[in-house]
N, C-alpha and C positions, 0 to 999 in steps of 0.2 A: 555492509553496515547493518546494525541492529537498531530497530526502533521499538518504542513501546506505544501502543494505542491505549489512551487513558480512559476512553469510554467506547462502548460498542458502536461500530459504524456499519451502515449498509451502503455499499458503493457499487458502481458498475464495475464488472470484472471480466476476466477472460479465462476460459478453460482451455488447457493446452495452448496452442499458438494460434488457432484459427477460430474457435467457437466463442462468441461473445455471450456473456450471461448478463441479463438486465440488472440484477442486483445480487450481491453476495454479502453475507454477514462476516464481519471481521470483529470478533469479540475482543474485549480488553485483554491485553497481554503483549508479549514481545514477539516480533516478527523479523525475518530476514528481509532486507531491502537491497536491491541492486540497481545500478545504472544500466539502462539498455542502450543498444546501438543507435536507437532513435533519439537519444537524449532525454528519456523519461526515467522516472524513478519507479521501479516495479516492487510492490510490496507483495510478498508471497504468503498466502494463507495456508494452503496445503500444496502438495507437490503439483496439483493440477489447477488450482485456482489462484489467480494473480490479479492485482489491480495496478494500473499504471497512472501516474500523476506527473504533470509537468512540474518544473521547478517552482513556478509561481503557486500552483495548487499545493505543493508540498510545503512551501514556506507558509502559506496561509494556514494549513493544518497545524503547523508548529506554533504559529503566533496565537492561534485559538486554544492551544494547549491540548489539542486532540492527538498530536504526535509528539513524542519526546525522543530525540536521538540518544540512544544508550551507548552505542559504540560506532565509531566511523572508520 
């Protein structure tokens, strides 16, 4: 799926699969998003930096207008 972030966000993220980053910037723009095997939605900033959201967190971001689903 592709999402659009409507305003720059700073969120907790992960580098690679093991290293947690306290905060990463996700500037306005379109991003690839995937469903993980743990049932979370993973938004990919770069090949190495990813942020994971539960469905409720993802829905909240959509309802606030911070995320827009461009393509599912």
